[in-house]
N, C-alpha and C positions, 0 to 999 in steps of 0.2 A: 584854118588850123595850121601849123608851122613844121617845123624841120630843125633842123642840127644844127641848119647853117644858118639860120634867122638875123644871126649877129653878126655872123662873118660878110667878104665885103658883096660889089654886085658880078654875075658871073664872066666869063669871062678864062684870059689864061694867068693862073695861078700857078701861086710855087708857094709852101708854108719857111718864110725870113728863116735864110742864112744853113739851109738847109735844100739839096734833090727834088724831094715832092711833091709831087704835083696835088694841084683838087681841083679836081674835075666835076663839074654843075652837070653836062646830063650826057644822055644817052649817048649821044652821038662821040662828045667827048673821051669817051672811055673808052669804045666803041675805037673810034683811030688811035689810040693809047693804044689797046688790046695789038691789032692787028699786028703788026713788027715783030713782038714777041713772037707768035703762032712762028711766022716765018724761020724763027730762031728755033725752035723750040726750043724754048721758054717755060717756064715753069710757074705757075701763076694761085697763090693763094689770097684765100678768101676771108679777113675777119669780118662777120657782121654787127656794130654795134648800133645801139642809140642817144652815142655819145656819153658823157658825166664818167670817161675812163676814169676806172679805178689798179690795183697790182694785176686784179679775176684777167680782162681787156691786153695791162701789159704781156702776162708773160702769154695769151695765146697771140701775140705776136710775134714775141720772139721761138716761139717754136714753130709757127708759119715762118716765118726769115734762117732758120736752122733745110729747111726740108724744100723749099720754094728761089728762085731767080728775085722771082717778084711777090710785092704783101700789096695788097690791096687795102686801106679800111674804110669802112662804110661808116657815114655817120650819119644818120638816118631817125629820130625821131618818131616812126610808122602809129599812125593817129585809129592804125585799123589795128590793133590789135588794143586797145585802149576801149572798154565798158562805155555808155552814154555817164553813166555816175564816177567815175574811177580819174585818176590823176591826173592827165593829161597836161591841165592846164599849167599846172604846178610843178608841173617834171623836167629838176634841174636840164640848163641847157645849157652849158658850161664850152666853149667854143674855143675862146683863147689861150683858158687852163689845158681843153684836149691838145688843142694843137702848137702848146707849147712842149705838152708832157710826147707829141708825135715824134716834135723836135729830138729832145732830149736822149728818148731811144734810142733814136736809129744817127746818131752821135755814139752811139753805147756798140751797138752793130755793127758796125764799121771797123771798130778798134775787135771787133770777136769775129779771129779765124775760122771760129767751128762755122759759123752761119756763110747757106751760101748765096744768103737773100739779103734786099735792105726792106727797108713799105719804101714805097718805089709812086704809089699819089692813095688820095683820099675819094671817095668819092662821092661825094653830100648835095647831095639831089632836096630840089622841093618837097613837094608835096603829089607839086602842078605835074613836076614830069614823071615823077612816082605812077598820078594816074590821069595818063592823060588822059580820060572821057570823062576823068571830073569827076571827084572820091563818091563814095557810093554814099558814106556816112557809117558811124558806130553804132546803129542803133540793128537787132538779131538778126531782123527780119526787111534789112537790109537791101537792092537790088547794086546786080554791076556781077565786074567778074570774080573772081573770087575760086579759092581753093582750101578743099578740108578734105582731112586726113581726119576719118573715123576706121573705127568704134574709138583707137588712139585716142582723138584731140576729145572728147564728150566724157569722159570721168577725169577724176580727182580736179584738175585746174580747170582745164576744158567745162566742169559740173558747176566750179563755183567762176570762171570768167564767161561763156560761150561766146564773143567772138572773138576770144586770144588768139585758141590755133589756129582758125579762119587765117585770124590776121599772120602772123608770125610768117605760119603757113604762104600766102602769099607774100609775102611784101617777100622771102626766101626767097622764091619762083623768077619775083619782076628783078634781086640782085641775080642769083645765078646768071642766066639768063642776059641781064645785063655786063659782068663782068668777066660770064664763063670758066672761071679758075676751075685751076684740075682737082684745090683741096678746099674746103670751105672748114672755116674751124670755128668749137660750139662750149661751151665752158659745162662741167657738169651741178652745178647747182643748178642750171635748169635743167633736172634728170631727163621734164620727158617733153619737154623739148627735145631735147634730141634723141631721142626716139621718134615724135611725131617728124624728125628730118629725114633719119632713117631711113626713114617710110617714103615722105616725098619721092626723094633719091631713087630710091629702089623703085617703088612705083610706077614711075613715073623717066626708067629711063636712062635718067641723068649723070653722065660720065666725067662723076663729082668722085672725090672719099673725101668720106665726114669723117674728121679729128677733135675726140674731144678728149677735152686738159682737164686734169683733177683742179678740181675747187681750190680755191685763194680763201686765206680764212688771214680776218685779225688772229693777236699773239693766245685771247682768248677760243676763240673755236667760231666768230658767228661771221660767219661766212661773207665776202665780201661784193658787197650791188651798188647800184646808186642808187638805191634808194636807205639804206642808212643814211644819211645825209637828212630826212627825215625827220630822225627821232629824237635828236638830243642827250642831254647828260647821261638826264634823271631816267627814260626810257633806253636809253644805249648798254646804261651796268643790267636791266635786269631779258635784255636782248638776247640773248644765250640760251634762255628756257627754251628753244625748239631743235636746239643740239646738242644742250643734255639730254632733252628724252630720250632722243635715234639715239644718242652713246649707248644710252640706258638699254636699248633694244636690240640695240647689239651685243648689246654683255649678253643680256639672257640668252640671244641667238647662239655665241661665243662659248655657253654654257649650257651649250645640249638641245637650246629650247627647237623643239619646232613649228610649233603652232601658235595659231596667230595670236588668240586669247595668252598665252602666256608670254610672246614678243611685242605688242606694244599695250599688254597690261600693265609694261614695265614703264611703258613712251607715259604714259598716262598717269600711274601715277606719278612720275616725278611731273608733270604738268600743275596736277593737282597740288601739288605739296609748298608751286614756287606761287600758286596763284594763293597759299589758304592765306599765304610770309607777310603777300603784298596787302591784304584784306585785310591783316593787324596792324594793317602802318594807318595813322593817321591819313587825311586824305590830300594834307600838300606834300605829306610823303611816294608811296603809292605811285606803281603803275597797276595798270591792268590789262587785260588779251584775252581775245577771245578763242579758242580755234575750229579751225577752218574746217581740217580736217589731218589723220596721221594718217599713214596707209604702209600697209604688207603692199606688196604687189608684187605679178608676173616681171620682167627685165624687160620681155619680148613684147608685152601690148601693154604696157600699165594695169589689167584687170588684177582683183585683188585676192588675196592667198588663202586658204584654208590653213594652207599645212606648204612650206617650205620645202621642195623637190632640192636637198643641198644639190645632185649632178647640176641643178639650172641654180641657183640662189635664189635673193631677193632684191630687191629695189622697196626698203626703208623713204618714205618721206613726205614731211608737210607743210601745210599752213597757218601760222597765225598774223591774225590781226592785231596791233600795237595797240589800243585808244590813246587820244588824246588826255596828256595830262590830264590829273583831275588839280584845282586848285590853283595854279599856276600863280608865279610865287614873283613878286620884282627882285628883278635880270636876270629871268632863269634863262638857259640857253635851251627854248626849247627846238631847233632843228630849219630843218628848209625851211621857208612860208606855213613858217606859223605852228609845227608840230601836225601836219592835223593825223588822222586813222594813215597806218602801217602795218600795207599787206608784206608779212617777212618770211622764206618759200627752202629747205633746205635738205638733205637728203642722203644719205648712205644705204653705196651696195652691200651689199653680201653679194661677197665670192661663189660661185661656187667648191664648190671640194673635190 
C-alpha cells in the first residue's frame, strides 16, 4: 500500500518551497498545528483529496479560503476505498505537480482581498499513520475498524463497488477527527458521496458543516476527474456520452416528464445511439463502453424513483466503463498506465420547483 506522499521527502518539519504552507505527516503534528487556532477562535476548512489535483479540487480550495481563516488540504490515496481488482496500483500519484499547483494557488489567494484565509497546511500521511492497527485489507469481508453508512452506501456506486463507501466513510471520519475542521468541502461530481458524508456528519453528531461545490467541467461538458488521465485521445472524444445522456434526461424532465420510463428513456436513447455509431466504425477507430447504471433517485436517500415529486426534485446519475481501445495504433495516445478500463461517473441535480 502507498499514499500520495510516497514520492515526497522523509517525515519532519517541512514547508512547500516559496510558501508558508506546512506539510504535516502525522496525526500529532496536525493536532499541534491546530491547537493555537482553536484558542484564537480561527476557523479551519478541510478539503479532502487523493491528490492528482485538477480544477475541481482547486475550486473547492478557493471556496474554503473564502470562508475560513485556515485551509487544510489532505493528499492521501486511501486504499480502503478501492476494491481488490480496482486501479489502486495505477492511480496517479503526482506529488510534485500537486504541491506546485497549491503554491501557485496560495499566491493567487494572497493577492485576492476577498478571501478570509489561505492554504495553511497539507496533510500527507502514510497508510501506516492512518491505520495504526494495520491496514485491514480491501476485501468485502475484511476485519477491522470501519464506518459504514447504510442503506445509502449500498445502492448505485455502493452496489457496484461494495467496499467503496465503507472506505470513504472510514477515512473521512479519521480525517475529521484528526483535523477537527469547522467546514469540509466536497464536489457535486461525487454526488452519492456527498449524501454519505452528510449522513455521517448528521448521524454521528459531528460539529462540522458540509459544503458541496458545483461540478467543474471541461469545455465539452466532461466532469473533471483524476481518472480522466487514463482515457487517452480516442476515448476522450467519446467520454462525454454519459453527460449527454444525463442532459437528455434533464431536458425530458424540463419538458414536463415526471415518470421514470420517460426521463431515463431519453438518456438510454443517447447511449444506444452513440454506441451504435461507434460499433459501425473499424476497430482501429472505435471506442466501446458499457453502462454500469443510469439512475433517477431521491435526493436524500439515493433510492430509485418511479415518479419525481417536483417539490423534492431528484438526482440523475450514472456510471459507464470506458473499455480499453481495440487495435491500438503505433504512437497512439492511450492514456496514463497504457489506457486501462476507466470507470466514469456523473450526475445532474433536478432542482425542486
